[in-house]
N, C-alpha and C positions, 0 to 999 in steps of 0.2 A: 261648482264642484271641481276640484282639482283632478285632472287626469293623471292616474298613477303612472302610466307608461311614459307620458311626457315628462313628469316630474323626475322619473328615474333617469331618463336620457339627459335631462338638464344637469342632474347631479353628476352623471358620467362626464359630461362636457366640462363641468366645473373642476372635476378632479384632473382632467387632462390639462386645463389651463394652469392649475397649481403645479403640475409636473413640468409645464413648459418654462417656469421660472428657472433661470440658470442656477444650477447647483453650486454651492460655494465649496471650494477645495478644503476650506477649514472645517467643513462639516463631514469630512470623509471618514466617519467612524467605521463604516463598513461600506460595501459597494453601493448599496441603495438602502434608504431608510424609510421612505414614506410613500411607497407605491400602493395605494388603496385600490387601484384598478383590478387587482387580482381577487378582491372579495367576490365570493360566488354570486351575491345578489346584484352585482354589476354586469353580469354576463347572462342576459336573458334571451336576446334575439340577434338576428343577423345584423341589424343596424349597429348594435353595440360592438360586434366583432369588427365590422368595417371601420367604424369610428376609431377603435383602438389600433387596428393595423395601420391606418393612415397616420395616427398619432405617433407611431414609431419615428416617422420621418421628421416630424416637428422636433422630436427629441434629438435626433441626429443633427438637425440644423442648429439646435441650441448649443451643441458641442462645437461644431465647425464654424459657427458664426462668431465665436470668440476669437480675438486676435491670437491668444496664446495657444489655443488648441486647434488651430486651423490647419488645413493641408499645407499651407506655406510654412508655418512655424514648425510643423511636425516633419518637414521634409526639406524643401528647397533652400530655406534659410541656412541650413547646415552645410550647404555646399561651400559657404565661407567666403573669404575675401576675393576669390576669383570672380565671383558674381556680385558680391554685396559690399557696400561701404556704409557703415552706420554714419549718419550725418548729424541731424539736429537733435540735441538732447531736450526733447520736448517735455517729457515727464519721466517718472520713475521706471516705466516699462522699458526704457532704453537699456537699462541694466540687464534685464532678462534678454533683450534682443542681442546685445553684445555677447552675452554668455553663449547664446545659441550659434551666432555667427562664428565665434572663436572655438566652438566645441568645448567650452569650459563650464558647461551646465552642472548644476548641483541639485540635490534633492529639494532645494528651496526655489528652484526655477519654476515659474508658474506653469510652463508648458508640460511639466511632469504630472499634472493632475489628470487622472483618467475617470473621475467620478461621473461626468456627464455622458461619457461613452458607455459606461456600464449601466447608466439609467436607461439608455435606449435598448441595450441588450436585455435588460430586465423586462421591458415592455414587450419585446419580441418573444421572450420566453412565456409571458402571460398569454399572448395571442396563440402561441403554439400549444399551450396547455388547454385553453378553454374552447378554442374553435371546434375541435371534434365533439364537444359535448352539446353544442348548440344545433338545433334543427334549422337547416338552411339548404339552399340549392348547392349543387356541385360547383357552379360558377362562383357563388359567394364564398364558400369555404376554400375553394382553390385560390381565389384572389388573396384572401387573408393569409393562408399558409405560405403561398409563394412570396408575398411581401415580407412576411416575418423571417422566413429562411434566408432570403437574400439579405435583408437588413442585418441579421445576426452574423452572417458570414462576412459582410462588408465591415462591420464594426470589429469583429475579431481579427480580420486581416490587418486592419490598422494596429490593433493592440499588439499582436504577436510580432509584427515587424518593428514596432517601437520599443517594446520591453522584453521580447524573447519569451521566457517563461512567464505566463500571466494566469490569474485565476480563470478557470473555465467553469462558468456558472450556466447551467442549462435548465434550471427551474426558477420560476418567479419567486421572489422573496416575499413571503406573506406572514412570517413570524420571526421574532428576534431569536427564537431558539433553533431555527434551521441551521444546518451545517453550512449552507451557502451564505449565511449572513456574515460570517467572518471566514472567508475562503483563503486557502493557501494558493501559492502559485503552482500551476501545472506545467509540465514540460512543453516546450514549443512544439515538439513532435505531436503531442496529443492535440494541441490547439489547431495545428495545420490539418490534422486528420478530421477534426470537427468541421473546419471550414470547407474542406473538400466534400464532406457528407452533406453539409447544408446547401452548397451550390448544387449538388446533384438532386437534392430534394426540391430546391427552387425550380430546377429544370422540369421536374415532373408536373409542375403547375404552370408552366410557362404560357400555355394557351389562354390562361385566365387573367393574365396580368394587365392587359390593356395597353394603352398608348400614352398615358399621362407621364411625361418625363420627370415630374417631381416625385415620382415613385418608381419602383422597379418595373421595367418593361422587358420584353424578351431580349432586346439588344443589350440592356443594362446587365442582365444575368450573364449573357455571353461575354461581355467585356470583363466582368469580374472573373469569370472562368478563365479567360485568356490571360489576364494579368496575373492571376494566381498561378497558372501553369508556367508562364515565363519565369516568375519568381522562384517557384519550386525547382524548376530545371536548373536555373543559373546559380542559385544560392544553396540548394539543399541536396546536391549530389548528381546533377546532370542525368537524371533518369529520363530516358527517351519518352516514356509514357506521358510525362507532364508536357513535353514539347508537342507531342501529338494531340493532346487534349487542347492546348492553347490554339494550335493551328485549326483544329476542328471548330472551335468556338468562333474564330475569326472568319472561317469559311461560311459559317451560318449567318454572320453579319453581312458578309460580302465585301470584297475589297475592290474599289474602283474610284474614279474621281467624281462620280455622279452625285454623291451626297456632300461633297465639299462645296461650301458657298464660294462663289467666284471672288467675292470681296472679303478678305481676311478679317477686316475690322468689323464686318457685320456679324460675325460669330458672337461678339461680345456686346451686342446691342442692348441697351437698356429697355428699348421699346419692342423689339422683335425677339422676345424671349422664347425659349424652347424652339428655336428655329431648326431647320433641317439638319444642321450639323450637330446639334446637342443630342446626347444620348441620355445623360442622367445629370440632374441639377437639383439644387434646393432653392426654394423661392425666396426672393427678397421683394417686398411690395410695400411701398410707403403707405398706401391707403389702408393696408391691413396692419400697419405698425411693425412690419418686418423689414429692417434695414441693418446695415453694418457688415461686418466681416473684416478680414485682414487687409482688404484693398486700401482702407483709409491710411494705413501705415506708409503708403507710397507717396503721399501728396505733400505739398509745400506748406510751410508756415506763412501766415498772413504777412508778417513783417518782412519776409524775404522777397515778397513779390511787389512790383510796382503797381500802384493802385489801378491803373487802367487795364492791367492784365489779370486782376483777381477774377477767377472763374472765367477767364476769357483770354487765353485758352488754359490758364494754369489752374488745375484743381487744387483746392485748399483743404488742409486739415493740419495735423501735427506730423509732418514728415519725419520719420525716424530711420528709414533705410532707402537707399537708392542703388542703382546699379553701380558697381565699381568703375573707376575710370577705364580700366583695361577692357571691361565688358562693354562699356559704352563705345569704346573704339571699335571693338569687334562688330557691334551692331551697325555703327556708322560705315565701316568698311564694306559690310554686306550690302548696304544701300548704295554706296558710291561706286563700288566695283561691279557688283552683281545685279544692281537695280532691284534689290529685294523690296517688294511691295509691302511687306509686313512691318517694316521698321518704324514708320510713323505711328502705327497703332501701338507698338511696344514701348517706344522710347520717345518721350517728349522733351524738348530742350529749346533754348533760345535766349535772346537778350532781354529777358522779362524780369530780371532782378530789381530790387528796390533801388539799387545804385547803378542800374543799367548793365549789370553784369549778367553773364550767362548762368542760367540755372537749369536743372533737369529734374525729371520725375519719371516713374513708371507710368506709361500712358494707357495701359489696358484697364478695363473695368472702370471707366470714367463715371463719376457720380452725376446726379442731376444738379446742374449748376445754374445759378442766377448771376448774370454779369454784374461784376462789381461787388458781389457778396462773398463773404468768407464762410457762409453757412451752406455747405453742400449736403445733398441727400444721397446716401450710399445705398442705392437700390438695385445695383446689378445683381443678377442671380449668382449663387455660388455654384460654379460649374465643376463637375467631378469626372465625367466622361464625355468626350466629344468624338466625332467620327474620325478626325485626323489621328487620334490615338490608336484607333483600330488599324489605320493604314501604317503607322510607324511601328506598331507592335508586330504587324505582319512582316515588315522588313526585318525586324529584330529576330523573329522566329526563323526566318530564312537564313539569316546570318549564322545562327546557331547550327542550322542544318547544312551549312557550308554551300548553300545555294546563293552565291554572291550575285549572280546575274538577276535572280528573282528578287533578292533584297533591293537591288538598285531599281528594279521596275516599280516596286512599291514606293521607295523613297522619291522617285521621280514624279509620282502623283502629287506629292506635297510640293516638290520643287517647281512643277509646272505652274501652280498657282502663285508661288512666291516670286519666281524669276521670269515667268512668261516664256519659258524655253523648254522644248522637248529634250529629254535625255540629258539633263543638266549634269547628273552624276554618271561618270563613265568608268571609273576605276573599280573593276570587278575583282579586286584582290581582297584578302581578309583585312589587311590594314586599311585599304581604301574604303571599304564598306564600314568598318568601325569608325573611321574618322567622319564619314558622311553621316552615319547614324547619330553620333554624338553631336555634330554640328547642328543637325536638324532638331534634335531634342532641345538643345540650348536656345535656339531661336524660335522655333514654332511654339514651344510651350513655356517660354520665359514667364516667370511669376505666377505659374499655375499650380505649383506644388508637385510637379511630375518629375523633375530632373534628377533629384537626389536618388530616387528609387531606380531610375534608368541607369545612372552611373554605377550603382552597386551591382545591378544585374550584368552590365556590360564589363565589369571588372576593371574600370579605369577611373574610379573615384580618386585614388591617390594622385593621379596625374594632375587633377584640378584642385585637390585639397591635400597637399603633401603633409600638412600638419597631422592629418589623420594617422598616417603611418607612424609618425613619431609618438603620437599619443597612445597608439595601440601597443607600444612596447611596455608601457606601464599599466595599461588597462585594456585587456583583451576584449572587453565588451564596450569599446568606445562607440560603436555604431548604435548601441542601445541607449535608452534613457534610464536614469535612476527613478525609483518610485518616489512620489511626493512624500516628504517627511511626515506630514500630518497623517497620511494614510498609515504609515508605519507605526506612528504613535498610538493610533486608535484601533488598529487591527493587529493583535499579537501574533497572528498566524502568518503574517507577511514577512519576508526577508528581503533586504535590499539587494538590488542587482549587484553581482560581484564586480568589484572594481570601483564602485560609486559611494561606498560608505562603510560604516563600522558594522552594520548588521548583516554580515555576509555569510 
């Protein structure tokens, strides 16, 4: 006899698996089309709720595991030619990559697709709707609600920074006749207000979140709160309350050198995942069939590498982008002049080319390599928050507060590990701290998707990407993305981002 409860749970898990298949941008008729998790008969007990709340993060992973909609493509790649030089034309995706590097993106650029992000939002909405209706313990409901509020805030924080005014959907889509099925864009102000509310709600349940770094933890919530506060302060009007909120969140985490690993390269270990320095990540695991991400775009073509160096030490794939020559020089100078211990982890190079020539690659997030093989396994985790970010955000907050000595104190926590020297930074002037902050963001977080947002907050993006200022003269929304054209075609309520197309 078939157990009805077990059968129901198996159906629920099958639905989640279906949802985990990456959504096609060409299917973007509306924000979400096939979420059956919200059917009332799928929400019967606490296990259903826990399964669904954990499933949000699988959906977030499906978005960010794509090369095109990764944290790297959605941020740091846009820093442009100061950092990046498109190299080998391995496949058609290099066209999109060149568009992003040059800030010549269009509504046909693959990275403009937001459907997978909204799929995760929709599941968070479902958890928030149905959890209060299910009989469970406070710990069980608190866990589910805390996870859902954090995840929704995290996804909307990405969306509003990328597109500005975006659809603000707060109910799960369960019927094609719902207003939310074909949503219009809402003002960025409204979206930011919702993010702030969701972070505050997540904080209410923070004691129930646990310590699994593949989901929201108390530190992950505080990191999002701190990043949100710094962003709002620096880009939305310099309101002191946001800065105070960011500083409060960072104080909750605690700023010291105790949680930095002594060896920088160990942070990105394939085998010691969720190490002490990691705060929030999404799991890649070969045995579970979860591999990939933007990292593969950093590695070399087989034909470019001498046979004896294939996967020893040169990681292999279809390299499409490498650090620019000027950025490579900056990294090398930091190693040669300042004895920067991070550089070998960040930047790989040497006479490993098929003709004995020097070749280079981004050396972070190395795959599982078999010597002599061109088949690498990309199973490094996707890292979104790590403790070093809390340290540098603390320095950034103190910079805004004009506490320049305090900012240097925090920066020197990172510098101690990098250069093996106390008080490496000593210029406690506004200009000196800004230069030190920017330098540490560029090196400490190279290729992690962090730098673009830091440059915008610090107000010096144009210094490193002067083309942005020129482009802004003809498009005031140059820092935003256009909406993917297929979404516009299929949702008549959407209007294109001003400056990016005809439907303005």
